[in-house]
N, C-alpha and C positions, 0 to 999 in steps of 0.2 A: 504493500500500500504506500502511496506517496504522501509525504508530509504536506501540511497545508500552511497557509499564511497565518491562520488563526492559532495554530500550534506554535509556530515560531514567535508570534506576538505574545502569547501567554508565557512562553519560556523566557523571553527577554524581560517581560514585565516582572516576573518572579525574581529574576536576578537583580533588576534595577531597584525594586522596592524592598528586597531583602526577605520577603515572606510571601506565602501563598495568600494569606489574608489581605495584606496590603495590595497585592497584585489584583485580587478580586475586586477590591474597591476602585482601583484605577481603571479597570476594564469594565466596571459596572456589571459584574457577573457574581455568581455565588461562589463561595469558597470550594464547594464540592465540584462545581463545573470546571474551575481552573485546575483543581487537583486531577480530575479525570482527563483533562486535555493534556496535562503534563505526563501522566502515566501512559496515555496513548502514544505520545511522541516518543517516549523511551522504548515502548514496546515495538514501534515501527522501526526504530533505529537499532534495536537489539542491544542497548547499552544503557548504563546509568549516567544521567547527566548531572544530577544534584544529589549530594549526600545530605539527608535530613537528620538533624540532631534536635534535641529539645531546645537548644538556644538559637541555632542559626542553620542556614543552608550553605553548603560549600559546593563549588563547581568541581566536577571531576575533570581529568585531562580532556576527556571526550567532550565534556560540557563546555570547557573553555574554547575548544576548536570550533564547536558548533556556534557558540555565541558570536564569534568574529564573523562567520558566514551569515548568521541570522541577521545581525545588525546591517550588514551590507545589503542583503535582500530587502529588508524592511525599508531601508533608506531609499533604495531604488524604486520601490513601489510608491513611496511618498513623493518622490521626484516626478514619477509618471503622473500621479494624481494632480500635482501642482501644475505640470505642463499642460494637462488637459484643461484645467481650470483657466489657465492663462489664454489658451486658444479660444475659449468661449468669450473672454474679455477682448482679445485681439486675435481674430480668426487668422489661421495660417495654414499653409500646405498647398498642394496642387489641386486645381479645380479644372476639370475637363468638361468643356461645353461643346455640344454639337448642334448645328442648325443648317438648314438649306442655305446655299451660298447667298441668295438675295437677302435673306433676313440677317445673316451674319454681317454682310457688307453694309447694309443700309440701316439696320436697327441696333446691332450690338457693337460693331467696331467703333462708331462715334462715341460710345459711352465708356470704352475701355480705359481711357486716360483718367477720367474722374474716378472710376472704380479703383484703379491702381493707386491713386493718391489717397483714397479713403482707407484702403486695405492693402498696405504695401507688403505685407507678409504672405499674401496669397499669390501663387504663381499660376497664371492662366494658360490653358492649352485649348486653342480654338480649332475645331475641326468642322469641315463642311461636307455635307452629303445630301443630295437631293432626294434620296430614298429613305424610307423609314428604317431605322437601325435597331438592333438589339442593344440595350444600354449595358448589360453585363458583358456581352461578347465584345463590344467595342470599348469597354472600360470608360464609360461615360457617366459623369455625375448628373448633368442636366442636359436634356435635349429639348429643342424648341420644335413643337409640332404645329403645323398649320392645317386647319380643317378639323373635322370631327374626329374625336378619339375613339379608337376601336379596342385598345388594349386595356382591359379592366384591372390588370395587375399593377398598373402604374398610378402613382399619385400625381395630381396635376395642379398647377397654380395658374389660374386664368389670367391672361394678359389682355389688354384692349384689343377688340376685334378690328379688322381692317377692311375697308370698303373696296369693292371691285368697281373699276371704271373702264370704259372703252376709250382708247387714246390713240392719237397719231401725232406726228411731228407737223409743224406748220409747213415745212418743205413738201411733205407728202400731200397734204391737203391742197396746197397751191398747184401742185402738178396734176393731181387727179380729181380735185373737187371734193367738197365736203358732203357726205351723205346726209340727207334730210329726213330719211325714214329708214326703218329696219330693212325694208325691201331693197333699198339702195345699196346695202352692203354686198349684194350679189355681184355688183360691178366693181368691187374693190378687192385688193390683195389682203387677205386676212392671215394674221400670224397666230399660231396656236401651239399647244403643247403636244408632245408625243412621249410615251405611248398612252397616257392616261386620258381617255375620252371625256371623263367628267370635268376635267379642267378646261374643256372647250365649251362649257355651258356659260354663255354670257348673260349679264343681268338686263336682258331685253326680252320683250314678248315677240314670239313669232306670229304668223298669220292665224294660228289656232289659239292664241292666248297663253301658250306654255313658254317657259324660259327657252331662249334661243340656243340650240346646239349648232355650232358652226362647223364647216368643213374647211380647215385651213389650207391655204396654198403653200405655206411654208411652216414646217414643224421644227420644234426644238425641245429638248428635254429639260432645259433650265429657264426659269423666269428671267434670269439676268441676261441670257442670250437673247431672249425675245425683247427685252428692254433695249438692248444695244441695237438690235435690228430696227426697232421703232424709231429710236433716236436718229438712226442713219437714213430714215425716210423710206424704209422698205415695205411699209404696210401699216394696217390698223391692228391694234393689239388690245387685249383685256388683261390688265394687271392690277395687283393689290396696291392700295395707297401707301403701305409702308415702304415700298421700293420706288415710288414715283413722286413722292411729295416734293422733293427738291427740283425735279424736272418740271413739274407743273408750276412751281413758284417762279422758276426762271423762264417759263414760257417755251421750253424745249419740247414739251409734250402738252397737248391740249385735249380737253375732253370732247368726245364726239357723241352726238345724240344725248346730250345731258338731260333734256326734258323728258326723254323716253326711258331713261335708265332707272332700273329698280334699285332700291336700297338693299343690296345684298352684301353681307359682311362675312368675312372668313374668321372663324374662331381661331385664336392663337393661345397655346398653352405651353408652359414650361413643365416638363414631366421629369419624374425622378422615382427611384425606388426608395422605399422607406420601411425597412424591416426592423430598424433600430432607431433610437432618437436621432433626428436629423443633424448631421455634422454642421457646425457653425459656419464653415466656409460656404456650404451650399445654401444654408438659410439666409446668410447675409447677401448673397448674390440674388436670390429670389426676391428679397425685400428691396434691394437696390433697383432691380429691373422694374418691379411694379411701381416703385416711387417715380422713376424717371419716365416711364411710359404712360402713366395714368393720365386720363383726359383732364384738361384744364379749361375752365370757363365753358364747360359743356362741349368742348371740341376734342376729339380723339387725338392722340399724340401724333398721328401721321396724316391728318386731314389738312 
């Protein structure tokens, strides 16, 4: 049987206090409990650690050797506890974050400087993947998921949703004309996602009143690729506000069919596993992200 920290602690307390009775008081235990613990430790080690006389306790040679090791072990445990407590006060360690490349570039990267200044002892590892990943397999602490969550084993921290808009560059509209109705889109070059067909459902009504499913003339697997194509005047695209806010502010992309666009918003969640109390480095990033992205004055962070 292996010896335990409780046994080492009881042994050291008896030596330090000079008696089992005083050790019991220091440990808030009964005298019989401390005595049993000490006997159990000696039994496991197969040796006598203390010689008990009517006046005092004396360490045997084996007891002296164990005491040195026991003190080192107990001090090490106390140091670990202290370090863990300090990490809660000042979070530290490596934090691995995964997100689709557009969200990483447009939503997370601009915040990294402020986060680093607030939590200088946290080392960040930023990974991008446009597909859903397994957090454990990819050694990821937090993943940003856009769209409805399907995995019920994950805990999620909702972030502000992001509205979808149909957009084009002024250069494209000048060259090809601006569509005035949904039907006019058939005469335009539409940019869309591959291979996920559901991402090509635009927030517009078709002739039957349903949301519009488009057939793109040019496909890309990444929203960032589609954004760059739209900026280059290659066609009309439907993208989320979080990645086009600055483009729209600068007038490099303009909304098309604004009056006919439905208010469709993509859910965004920060997901993580939580089988134990949440590590402080993870909790502080979740709080920081929610704080920086929360809507202000009734307006979402990316509108």
